[in-house]
N, C-alpha and C positions, 0 to 999 in steps of 0.2 A: 484857799490853798496854805496860806501862811497859818491861820487855825488847824488845819488839817498836821504842818509839821509840826507845831508847838503840840500836838495832844498828844503827836508819836514820841518827840520828844522827854515830853513829863512822864509818859506812862512808861518809856524804857529807865528812864530816872539817869541817861547821861547824856547830854545833848553833844548834837552833831560837833565835829571840831573843823572849824573855819578855816580857811588857808587863803592866801591869796593868790591873783592871777601868776604868777610867775611860779611859785611854788609847784601851783598843781598845774605848771604846763611839764615840770620835771617829771612829775609823778605818771602824767597820761604817758610822758616817753617811753619811761623806762616798761609802764606797763606794755606798751607795744615793743617796745624790742627783746624782752619775756616772750611775748606770744608769739614772736616770731620763729626764733631760737628752737621753740617747744614747737612748732610745727616742724620745721627741719630735721631736730631728730627724729620726729615723729616717722617722717616721710624716708627718711633713712633704714629706721629699723624696720621699716613695712616693707622697704627693698632688698635688705637681705633677710628677711622672714621668708618673704614673696621665694627667692633664688632656694633655700632652704626647703622648703614644701613642692617646689616645680623639679628640685631633685629624687626628693621622695618620693613623688608621685612618677616620675622617667623610670624609679629603680624598680616597682612595684608591676609598671605596664610592662618590661622586660621579665618581671620574674613569672607574670603571667603569661604572657609570648612565649618564654622559652619553657613551659611546665618546670618553673622550678621547683625545688626540691618542698615547697609550703602541699604542691599538690600530692595528694595521694594518688596511690594506683588507683582506687576504686572511681575517683574523681575523675582522675585520666581517663580512665576506659567509660564513665558517663558521657565526657565531652565528646570524646572521642567518636561513641556511638551515636551522639546526637547531630552532629556536624555530617555525619555518612548516612542520617534517617531518611534522606530518597533511595540510596539504592536498595533500605530493606522494602520499600515499596513495588521494586519492581523485579525484585530478587525472584519470585515465585514465577514468573513471567519467561527469566530468563534461566533458571533452570528445567523447564517444561521444552523449551528453546534450546539447550544444549544437549536434554537426553532423547529428545524423539524429533530433533530436524538439524541439528549440526553433528551429533557424533552416528545417525545414520547416511549420512553423505561423507562425513572421512570415512566410515566404514564400508563404505558400497565402494570409494575410491581405491581404496588397500586389498579390499579382498577381490577386485577386477583383476589384479597383475598376477592372484594365483590359481596356479594350474591346476583342475581334477579337483577344486577346492571342497572339501566336505564340510560342512558346520556344525554336521552334530558331532565330530569328532574334532573339529577345528584343525582338520590337516589338508595340506596341501603337498605337491609334487614340482616344487620351484617357482619360482618368479619371473614372469616373461608377459607377450604380449600375444599369445596364444588362443585367448577367450576372445579378443579382439578381432583376430585374423578370422578363426570359425563361424563369430557372430557377420561378420560381413561376407564372408564365402555363404553361408548355408550349411556347413559341417560339422552340426552339432551332431550328427549319428541319430535323430531323435524323429526327424521325417516332423511330418506339419506345419507351422507356421514359419514362414520365413523371414528374417530380417529386415532383407530391400524390400519383400512385398509388402509389409508393416510399413515401413520407410514409405514408398512411394504412396500409401493409400492412406498415411498420417498427413502427410506433404499437401496432397492434391486437395481432402476436405479442409484443411487450412486456410491454405494461399486461396482458396475459392471463396469459403464460406463465409471467415474474417473480415476481407474486405467488403463483399455485398453485402453484409447485415450491417456495417460497419455506413454503406452510405445508402441504403433503405434506412438506417435509422434516424440518418439525418432530414433524409428528405421527411419522413413523417413527427419529425420532432418541426421541422418547419412550419410545417402545415397548423401542425398540434398548436405552435406559436400565434397564430394567425386565427384561430379560431376560441376566442375566448369563452364562449356559453357552455363548452360541454369539454373543457380541458379537464378536468379532476373527473372525468366519466371515463374518458377515452383514456386517462393513462393510467384508473386501478384495471381495466380490461387489459390491454396490453402489460401490464407488470404480474399477470396470474401465472404464465406461463413458467416465470422466473421462481415464483414460489411453491413447485411442484416438483416433486423427484421424478429425476432422471429417467431413470428404468421403467417407472411409472407411464413416462412422457412416452419414451420409446417405444414398451408394449402397444400403448392405444396406438401411435400413430404409424406401427408397422399394420394396423387392421385397415388404415386407409386406403393402402396398395397390396395389399393379399389379394391375390383369389382362393376365393374358399369352393370348394367340390375334387371332381376329377376334369379329364376332359372332354369325356362324353356326358356329365351331368355335373356343370356347372352353377351351383347357388347364386354366389354373384362375384362380380368380378371387381368389386371395391372401390371406392367413392372416387378415387382419383380415372379410375379406368374409363367408370360411369361420365365425368363428366370429360375423360377424351373423347368418349364416344358422340357426343352432343356436336365436334365436329368431324367425325366421322372417320376417327383413327380408332386402329383395331386396339382391342385390349395389350397389355407387357406385362410380361412378369418378371416382377418388381426386387423380388425377397426371394426366389424359392432358388432351387440349383438349378431349372431351366433359363433361369435370366440371363440374355445376353452378354455377349463377353468378347472384350477386344484381347489379342496377347500380341505384346512387346516380346521377344525373345522367353524371357524365363520371367516376364510380368503379365501377371495377367488384369486388364481393367474393364470392371465389369458397370459398364458407364450406367445402366440402369438401376447397381445397388450403390454408385455414386449420388443418382441424382436423389436418390431418398436418402442419405444420409445428408448431402450439404442443403437438402431445402429442409430437414428436422433442423441442424446447426444453425441455418438463417434464425427458422423460427423462434428456437429456444435463446436464440441469443439478442436478440431484436429487443426485449425489456426492459433489460438496465443498460444497455447504449443509450436506448431512447430515454430514460432517466435522467444520465449523465450528461446528455447533447439539450436535451430540453433546459435542465435547471443553468448551461453554461448559455443559450440563450439570451436567458433573462436579464443576464450580466450584461447583453451587450448595450452600449451606448444609443440611441435614437437617434441623435444629432448626426451621426453615417451613413441611416438610412435618409433621413431628409436630407444631407446632402447629394444621395445619388440619385434621391428623386427631382432635384432642383436639377442634375447634369442630363436627365434623362434615360439613365441608365435602368433595362429591362431588368425583371425577378432574375430569371439566369443569372445573369451577369452582378448583380448584387448579390446571391448565393456562392459562387466563386470569386468573386472578388472582396466581398467584405465578409459574410456570414465564415465560412470555412476560414481564411486566415484568422479571424478574431479568436476561433475557438479549437486552432490547430491543437494545442496542449490536450485539449481533452480527447481531440482525434486521436491521438501519437498515443497516451495513456489508455484509448481502450484497443488500437490493435495491438501494442503490444502486449497486454492482459491478453483479449481475447487470441493473438498466437497461443501462448504459454497454454491457454485453457483448452485449446485445440488439438495443440502435439499431443497432449496429457489425456485425450478424448479415449472412454474405454467404456463406460457404464450404459451408456445411451447405445453402441455400438452389440453389445449385451441383450439390452433390452427386442433393439432390432432382428437380430438375426441370430439370439441366440448365442448359448455358451461357447459356440464350435466358432462363432464369430464368423456365420455363413458358411460355403460349403470349403473345408477342408481349409479354413483360416484367411479365406481371398479377401475377407472385410476386416481383416486383422490390425491392430495399431502397435504400433511400438507399445505401449502401454499394455496392453496385451500380450503381446509376445514375451514382458517381463515377467507377467503375473505367472502365463502357461510354463515358461521353466523354474520359478520360484516353488507352484504347487509340485513339479516333477524333481524337485531336490538341489537342482543343478542350480546352486546359485553363483557359480562362477558366471556362467554365459547372463545371468539376471542382471550381475551388476555390469557387465558388460554392456549389458546395453540401456542401462539407465544412465554409464556416464557419456553414450554416443548421444543420447537423447537430450543431456544435459546439454552436450556442447554443441549439439545444433541448434538447440532453441538459444543459447546466449549469441551464434551465431546471425541467424535470422532478427532477433529484437538486436543487436548490435544495426545491422544494416537498416533497420525498418527506423532507426534514431537516426541514423545516418541521414535517411531520404525526409523525413518530417522537421527535423532539424530545419531548414535550408527554409523552409516555407511558415516557419511559426511568428504571427508577429504576436506580441509582446504590449499588454497596453498599461 
């Protein structure tokens, strides 16, 4: 090592200066003190520089937040458009709903109170409840369909067929849930009526109940009457004008025709309800059924004490949508009974009543009937929600 130091000293030409220990100590102490002051000064300088930088950044952030003068109008528009881009995706649907849903509802509500309203000239003779009074009394001066008759028909069709089809759909869904091997095949078969046009189904369905021929020469009494004949029952005229009728004051109850409509409504409503209930059954925790077996519960008790409460939200949904659909029934009635909806509109529905007055150009009565139908559906739906809410079990 000494040889190396000598080499370096000789190479540089100036030998390193040697200090005694006392002097070297003060030299090192001075270096340490100077280093301490340098470090402190650097820390103080960084502190104030940091404050300045923080204030600058805060000012820039406030300018950006408040859209300060550094943002051009084009930049403001682009930023605003970007922040509201979600509305651009739903705008087409909202526009269509405003034009074809909300505006017709509002226009119907306003025009329902216009007396003797003429849609072509947009003229009327005062504002009041005359349209509603005449519709309810059946005093429209045109004859044919009666609102009260159509309302009774619609209510009976709906309040009988909807609960009945929902109950049958529940039983079929429970049975399908237990038959694992042929579930998909049965689901496909049961869902086919839902994919068929209601007018076509009504026309085909009518042939099952129609007696073809004259009184003296009957070609066929129809499929249903043939089945009834196996049990020794006489053929029934289900559809034509000679169909049996019960009379309750001014209201006619053609019960044979009612049976045809109710059977059709139940049959056509089953596919969708089976699909919904079958899907709901798949999500029920199997531990509930295991516990019921341990307790010795019967299948009937399990159905009404476990299965039905657990899927009550889906049942409530089907009842509400079924009631709404049943109260708007029209195409199936036309498919089965023709454009006149039976004999002199004896099988007419409220929607059929509304369409008739639209065809006649008497929009005031049509609007009044549509508002009454809307209110009736709202009341029935509210009652249904109150009843089913008490029996709903949430998982």
